[in-house]
C-alpha positions in Angstrom: 29.2 -3.4 6.7 25.8 -2.5 5.4 26.5 1.3 5.0 29.6 0.6 3.0 28.0 -2.0 0.8 25.1 0.3 0.0 27.5 3.2 -0.8 29.6 1.0 -3.1 26.5 -0.5 -4.8 25.2 3.0 -5.5 28.4 4.1 -7.2 28.5 1.0 -9.5 24.7 0.8 -10.1 25.1 1.5 -13.8 28.0 -0.9 -14.4 27.6 -4.7 -14.9 29.9 -7.6 -15.5 33.3 -8.6 -14.1 34.6 -5.0 -14.1 31.9 -3.9 -11.7 32.4 -6.9 -9.5 36.2 -6.3 -9.3 35.9 -2.5 -8.8 33.2 -2.9 -6.1 35.4 -5.3 -4.2 38.4 -3.0 -4.5 36.5 0.1 -3.3 35.0 -1.8 -0.5 38.5 -2.9 0.6 39.7 0.7 0.5 36.7 1.9 2.6 37.2 -0.9 5.2 40.9 0.1 5.5 39.9 3.7 6.0 37.4 2.7 8.7 40.0 0.6 10.5 42.5 3.5 10.4 39.9 5.9 11.9 39.0 3.4 14.6 42.6 3.3 15.6 42.4 7.1 16.0 39.7 6.6 18.5 36.6 6.9 16.4 33.6 4.6 17.0 32.7 2.3 14.2 29.7 4.4 13.1 31.7 7.5 13.1 34.5 5.9 11.2 32.1 4.6 8.6 30.5 8.0 8.2 33.8 9.8 7.9 35.2 7.3 5.4 32.1 7.6 3.2 32.1 11.4 3.5 35.7 11.5 2.3 34.7 9.5 -0.8 31.7 11.9 -1.4 33.5 14.0 -4.0 34.9 11.0 -5.6 31.4 9.5 -5.9 30.5 12.4 -8.2 33.6 12.0 -10.3 33.1 8.3 -10.4 29.6 8.6 -11.8 30.9 10.9 -14.6 33.6 8.4 -15.3 31.2 5.5 -15.4 29.1 7.4 -18.0 32.2 7.8 -20.1 33.2 4.2 -19.7 29.7 3.1 -20.7 30.2 5.0 -24.0 33.6 3.4 -24.4 32.2 0.0 -23.8 29.8 0.5 -26.7 32.7 1.6 -28.9 34.8 -1.5 -27.8 31.8 -3.8 -28.5 31.4 -2.1 -32.0 35.1 -2.8 -32.7 34.7 -6.4 -31.8 31.6 -6.9 -33.9 33.2 -5.2 -36.9 36.3 -7.3 -36.6 34.2 -10.4 -36.4 32.1 -9.3 -39.4 35.2 -8.8 -41.6 36.5 -12.1 -40.5 33.3 -13.8 -41.6 33.4 -11.9 -44.9 36.9 -13.1 -45.5 36.1 -16.7 -44.7 32.9 -16.4 -46.7 34.6 -15.0 -49.8 37.0 -18.0 -49.7 34.2 -20.5 -49.7 32.0 -18.7 -52.3 34.9 -18.0 -54.6 36.2 -21.6 -54.5 32.7 -23.0 -55.1 31.9 -20.6 -58.0 35.2 -21.3 -59.7 34.8 -25.0 -59.3 31.3 -25.0 -60.6 32.1 -22.7 -63.6 35.2 -24.7 -64.6 33.4 -28.1 -64.2 30.5 -27.0 -66.3 32.7 -25.5 -69.0 35.0 -28.5 -69.4 32.1 -30.9 -69.2 30.5 -29.2 -72.2 33.7 -29.8 -74.1 33.8 -33.5 -73.2 30.1 -34.0 -74.1 30.7 -32.2 -77.4 33.4 -34.6 -78.5 32.2 -37.7 -76.7 30.8 -39.3 -79.9 33.8 -38.4 -82.0 36.3 -41.1 -82.7 39.0 -38.6 -83.9 39.8 -34.9 -83.3 40.0 -33.2 -86.7 41.4 -29.8 -87.8 37.8 -28.5 -87.9 37.3 -29.7 -84.3 40.5 -27.9 -83.2 39.3 -24.6 -84.9 35.9 -25.0 -83.3 37.4 -25.6 -79.9 39.6 -22.6 -80.2 36.6 -20.5 -81.1 34.8 -21.9 -78.1 37.7 -20.8 -75.9 37.6 -17.3 -77.3 33.8 -17.0 -76.8 34.2 -18.1 -73.2 37.3 -16.2 -72.4 36.0 -14.9 -69.1 35.9 -18.5 -67.8 39.2 -19.6 -69.3 40.9 -16.7 -67.5 40.9 -18.9 -64.4 42.4 -21.8 -66.3 46.2 -21.7 -66.9 46.3 -25.0 -68.8 44.1 -27.8 -70.1 44.5 -30.6 -72.5 41.9 -32.7 -74.3 43.0 -36.3 -74.4 41.4 -39.4 -76.1 41.2 -42.6 -74.0 42.3 -45.6 -76.0 39.6 -48.3 -76.4 41.4 -50.8 -74.1 41.2 -48.2 -71.2 37.6 -47.1 -71.8 34.9 -48.0 -69.3 37.4 -48.6 -66.5 37.6 -47.0 -63.2 41.4 -47.4 -63.0 43.8 -44.5 -62.8 44.7 -43.1 -66.2 48.4 -42.2 -66.7 49.7 -39.9 -69.4 51.1 -42.9 -71.3 47.5 -44.2 -71.6 46.2 -41.1 -73.4 46.4 -39.7 -76.8 46.7 -35.9 -76.5 44.7 -34.1 -79.1 44.6 -30.5 -77.9 46.5 -28.2 -75.5 45.8 -24.8 -74.1 48.2 -22.7 -72.0 51.3 -23.9 -70.2 51.6 -26.6 -67.5 52.9 -25.8 -64.0 54.0 -29.1 -62.5 52.6 -32.6 -63.0 49.5 -32.3 -60.8 46.3 -32.0 -62.7 42.6 -32.0 -62.0 40.4 -34.0 -64.3 37.0 -34.1 -66.0 36.5 -37.5 -67.5 34.0 -39.0 -70.0 33.9 -42.5 -71.5 36.2 -41.7 -74.4 37.8 -38.3 -73.6 39.4 -36.8 -70.5 40.4 -33.2 -69.9 43.3 -32.4 -67.6 43.6 -28.9 -66.3 45.3 -26.5 -63.9 44.3 -23.2 -62.5 46.5 -20.2 -63.4 48.3 -18.2 -60.7 46.7 -14.9 -61.5 44.8 -12.9 -58.8 41.1 -12.4 -59.3 38.9 -9.8 -57.5 37.7 -12.4 -55.0 41.3 -13.4 -54.3 42.1 -9.7 -53.6 39.1 -9.2 -51.4 39.7 -12.2 -49.2 43.1 -11.1 -47.8 41.8 -7.5 -47.6 38.9 -8.7 -45.4 41.2 -10.8 -43.3 43.7 -8.1 -42.9 41.1 -5.5 -41.9 39.7 -8.1 -39.4 43.1 -8.6 -37.9 43.7 -4.8 -37.5 40.4 -4.3 -35.9 41.0 -7.2 -33.4 44.4 -5.6 -32.5 42.7 -2.2 -31.9 40.0 -3.8 -29.9 42.5 -5.6 -27.7 44.4 -2.4 -27.1 41.3 -0.3 -26.3 39.9 -3.0 -24.1 43.1 -3.3 -22.1 43.4 0.5 -21.8 39.8 0.7 -20.6 40.4 -1.9 -17.9 43.5 -0.1 -16.7 41.5 3.2 -16.5 38.6 1.5 -14.6 41.1 0.1 -12.0 43.0 3.4 -11.7 40.2 5.7 -10.4 39.1 3.5 -7.5 
């Protein structure tokens, strides 16, 4: 019915999306039911439509006020979602950036050590003292390394791409304590460094779970508020 459609469209003129579509359909059904009831009471179709719309007149004013409120709520819900997504991206980004920075800093540092001793045939007491001083001077980088060892590759295993086992190497220097038998390596022609990261928590490792936790909380709040808003929208029609 044209009058009913125009009335319903006027009420939901400021609301878009699936909510508006569902609410318009629900209100239209209520009005049509009211029209049918009035027609059973002996009213003509035009009279029944006018009376049904008139009965919803006060509700129309209330509805417009509610729609303004829901419009503000919708902005709030959207803000929650964007904030949750932002913190999620920050958490994921901090994981990527932290891992890349740590890997680059560690690789550069240990490569310097290999290059320094690459031409040496032996590792003397003076070399050991010099390396210990190097570690002290670069302590902020070694804070991420729980263990490393400087190992000489015997001549028969030099210039090969095969896997080097501990039995192939002559260990010349150790730093820290090992945790298991899985090592990462920086390899030169004559020397190889095996290392492990320590288990300590850096600032970036603290920020990552903080970002992800905040994102999770915001997503939960967003879901609760969004569900509550939908129930309210359906309740007043």
